[in-house]
C-alpha positions, -999 to 999 in steps of 0.1 A, spaced: 329 55 61 314 24 77 278 30 67 281 13 33 296 -20 44 271 -23 73 241 -17 50 254 -41 24 260 -67 50 225 -64 64 210 -64 30 230 -96 21 217 -113 52 181 -103 44 182 -113 7 200 -146 13 180 -156 43 148 -153 22 161 -176 -5 179 -202 16 170 -228 44 166 -218 80 201 -230 89 216 -201 68 220 -176 96 246 -198 112 263 -200 78 265 -162 75 277 -158 111 306 -181 103 314 -162 71 311 -126 85 321 -134 120 291 -115 133 292 -130 168 320 -154 173 346 -133 153 356 -165 135 358 -168 97 353 -205 93 355 -218 58 328 -241 45 336 -268 21 315 -274 -10 308 -309 -22 305 -321 -58 267 -318 -55 271 -280 -52 260 -277 -15 278 -263 15 286 -287 43 278 -278 79 240 -275 78 210 -284 56 228 -268 28 226 -238 5 220 -243 -32 245 -223 -52 220 -210 -78 199 -194 -50 230 -179 -34 241 -166 -68 207 -149 -72 213 -132 -38 248 -121 -48 235 -108 -81 208 -88 -63 235 -73 -40 251 -56 -70 220 -33 -71 219 -30 -33 255 -19 -31 247 10 -54 218 20 -32 240 17 -1 264 42 -17 235 66 -23 224 62 13 259 69 26 259 101 5 225 111 19 205 111 -13 171 123 -2 150 105 -28 164 72 -18 165 77 20 129 90 22 111 69 -4 134 39 -7 109 12 -15 126 -15 -34 108 -47 -41 134 -74 -46 119 -103 -67 140 -135 -65 118 -159 -84 126 -195 -75 93 -213 -78 69 -187 -64 87 -162 -41 81 -126 -33 102 -105 -10 96 -68 0 129 -51 6 129 -16 22 157 9 26 167 -6 60 175 -39 43 147 -58 60 128 -84 40 91 -94 42 68 -115 22 31 -122 26 -2 -105 20 -9 -73 2 -18 -40 19 -52 -23 16 -45 14 11 -75 38 8 -75 74 -3 -103 96 8 -112 132 3 -137 157 -12 -145 156 -49 -117 170 -70 -92 167 -41 -68 147 -64 -75 112 -52 -77 96 -86 -45 112 -99 -26 103 -67 -39 67 -68 -27 64 -104 7 79 -95 12 57 -65 1 26 -84 26 34 -112 54 39 -86 48 7 -68 45 -14 -99 77 2 -112 94 -10 -80 82 -46 -87 53 -46 -63 23 -66 -73 -4 -39 -70 -38 -29 -85 -59 2 -85 -95 0 -74 -122 26 -73 -156 29 -56 -182 30 -68 -172 3 -92 -194 13 -122 -187 -19 -140 -211 -40 -120 -249 -40 -123 -252 -22 -90 -225 2 -101 -243 11 -133 -274 21 -112 -252 43 -91 -235 58 -122 -269 68 -137 -279 84 -104 -246 104 -101 -250 116 -136 -285 129 -128 -301 104 -151 -323 88 -124 -338 97 -90 -336 75 -60 -344 78 -23 -313 88 -2 -315 56 19 -317 35 -13 -287 53 -27 -267 47 5 -275 9 5 -266 7 -32 -232 22 -25 -227 -2 3 -238 -32 -18 -213 -21 -45 -185 -26 -19 -199 -58 -6 -201 -74 -41 -163 -69 -44 -154 -80 -9 -146 -116 -17 -124 -107 -46 -107 -80 -26 -98 -106 2 -85 -131 -24 -63 -104 -39 -49 -93 -6 -42 -128 7 -25 -136 -26 0 -108 -21 -15 -80 -42 -16 -45 -27 -48 -26 -35 -48 11 -39 -84 21 -35 -100 54 -46 -128 59 -20 -142 34 4 -168 31 32 -158 64 47 -170 82 16 -204 64 18 -209 74 54 -197 110 50 -218 118 19 -250 102 32 -246 119 66 -242 152 47 -276 146 32 -291 144 67 -291 106 74 -281 95 109 -244 87 109 -248 55 129 -274 42 105 -250 50 76 -222 30 93 -243 -1 99 -242 -16 64 -204 -12 63 -197 -34 93 -179 -66 81 -162 -51 51 -124 -53 51 -107 -27 72 -79 -7 55 -43 -10 65 -39 27 57 -64 55 52 -50 87 37 -72 118 36 -63 144 10 -73 176 27 -84 205 5 -109 234 9 -140 230 -12 -134 264 -28 -100 253 -39 -113 220 -53 -139 238 -72 -112 256 -92 -100 223 -107 -112 210 -141 -145 192 -145 -160 204 -112 -198 205 -111 -204 177 -136 -218 152 -111 -246 155 -86 -226 161 -54 -201 186 -68 -215 216 -51 -194 237 -27 -219 240 2 -226 202 1 -189 195 0 -184 216 31 -209 193 49 -191 162 36 -158 176 49 -173 181 84 -185 145 85 -151 132 72 -134 150 101 -158 134 126 -149 100 112 -112 101 111 -91 91 141 -54 90 150 -48 61 126 -57 83 96 -29 101 78 -38 136 65 -20 152 36 -25 188 25 -38 183 -10 -32 220 -19 5 214 -19 23 209 -53 14 175 -67 51 163 -65 51 170 -27 19 151 -22 32 122 -43 64 120 -22 45 120 11 21 94 -2 49 71 -13 65 73 21 33 64 39 25 35 15 61 22 18 58 19 56 23 4 54 33 -24 30 60 -35 54 40 -30 86 10 -51 75 32 -82 68 23 -110 91 -9 -93 103 -43 -108 98 -69 -90 77 -94 -72 99 -131 -61 94 -146 -27 99 -163 -25 132 -164 13 137 
């Protein structure tokens, strides 16, 4: 019975604290009686500010109160135990007063800052592209500033060389190919960093781990394969979509590109497993698409909050 008022109260604190001056927590304590138990009234002057601190502009407070109309409905859903809200309750509360972004999660906490770098890895036809698109649509639908990226980026000059190679239209030495893939990521690094620092979350279909796993599967030394990747931005989250090569081969379009051969994909899978550590999240990609989507949303939701306030890091292996 008490769950809803508590959740609404916490959400009210989070939303209003983001929009108001730092003196606001004292103001809320006096209204709600959170610590002292008092319910002190605050007088409002003709200028529209509350006395007793630096002041709270009523328009901003009104925006916070308006946002709570939606929060109250979600709180009711939480108290009834609605699974879809409690497990994947990413809400991105946008209170635009000047330039302001706030990420609100199901626990009522509020964060703002840089975007998250979320990478999806896996064998060919494991469902990465589809899941990236679904996750991007979900986040954007919740008001999150997000973009979908894909490597290789075939729109660049280097990417066009890679595209011709993958389509069997040209032949290149394996080491040359590996360095081209790495260069393709390096030519996007500066833009990637600007996007992340500007608050945009990036959902990336393949990254450095693909380059290392595929080249190592061709017989190149894995340490040599890692070397050109050092200094690229390190992901905040790596999700590996795990599927057997035979299962992936049953999906549409398999075999069109150079590397889509079952035996080769088995070798790639072995090197993927040697690369991933405890920080990777593994999802069984043979599960129904809706189940994979739900798990991915939950992981991305947590990542977006957890990376707030953290500095961007570089790959060091």
